[in-house]
N, C-alpha and C positions, 0 to 999 in steps of 0.2 A: 608364399608359392608365387601369386599371381606378379608380385614385383619381379620375382626370376623372368616370368614370361616377357615381362614389360621390358626388362633390359636386354634378353636375347632377342627381342623384336626390334630393339632400336640399334642395337649392334649388327643384325643383318641390314637395315636399313641404311647405315653409315657404310656397309661392306658395300652394298649395292651402289652406292651413290659413289665411292671410290672407284668402282668397275667401270661404270658410266663416264666418268672425268677420264678414266685411262683411255677408253676408247676415243674419246675426241680427242684427247693430246695425240693418241696413235694415228688416227685418222689426219689429222692435221700434218702429222709428221711423214705418213705417206705423199700427201699430196704434194709437201714440201720436195719429197726425193723424187718425184714424177717430175715436177718442174725444172729440176736439175736434169734427171735424165732424158729428157725430152727436148731440154736444149732450147725451152720457148723464150722469143721475144718478150719485149714488155706489154706489148697489146696482148699477146696471147696468154702471157701469165695473168693478167687481170682478168680476161674471158674465162681461163681456166677454173680460175679460184671461184668465181661467179658461179658458173658452170656447177661445180660442187657441192657448193652453197646451197644452190639450188635444189640438187637432187638428194643433198645429205636430210633435207627438210622433208622431200618426198619418203625416203626410206626411214625417216622416224614414225613419219603418219603410219606406214606399212607395219612397222615393228610394234607399234601401240594400238593397232588394232584390234578388234576382238574376234578377227578371222581365225580360221582354221590355219595349219602350218602349211596344208599344201597349197591354199589360195593365196597364202602371204608370200610362198615360192613364185607361186605364177606372177602375182604382183611385180614383185623383186624384179623377175625376168623380164619384164615388160618395160619397168624403170632403166634396166639396164641398157635395153635394145634402144631405149629413147636417147639416152644419155650418149652411147655411142653413135647413134646418127647424126647428134649433133657435133659430136667431138670430130667425125669425119668432115666438116665444112671447119672447124677452127683447126685443125692439124693439117700436116701434107702427110703423103703418102707414107714416107720413111716414119715419120713421127706418130702417125696411128699404128703402124705395125710394130714400133717399140713398148708403144703402149698396151697393145693388147698383150703380147709378150708378159709384158711387166704384170700385166691382170691376171695372167693364166699361174705366172709363178705367186702372187700374193693370195689367189685363191687356193692353192695347194698350201702355203702357208697356214692360212685359215682352217683348210680340212683337217691338217694335221693337229693343232691347236685343238679344234673340235673332239677328236678323236681320244689327245691325252685327256681333257675333263671326262669325256666318258668312262675312260677306264679308270680314273678316280671314284667314278661315282659307283662301278659295278665291283 
């Protein structure tokens, strides 16, 4: 019986690791799509990638913190505002507007995926 629990636990860990890998791949794909969408020059591309890497680390710290979900949400909101403020200096007005529109679209996609996951659980 213990062996079955151990096997189930190891399978769950493997699936979880695959999901995290998928999310990282998805994140990198999103960044590349944004670079194309925003029509960034070479200097902007480098700075944009560095900025996203910096904030990805901050997001991972929030995700892995022991805080309550509401506190994590507040921290996430602050990090997004910080990132947006830095992007205002990196991007021109047209690029920033396109970025915000893209962000809204991505957020709606994420919400829909979240709803689908909850529907499967219930």
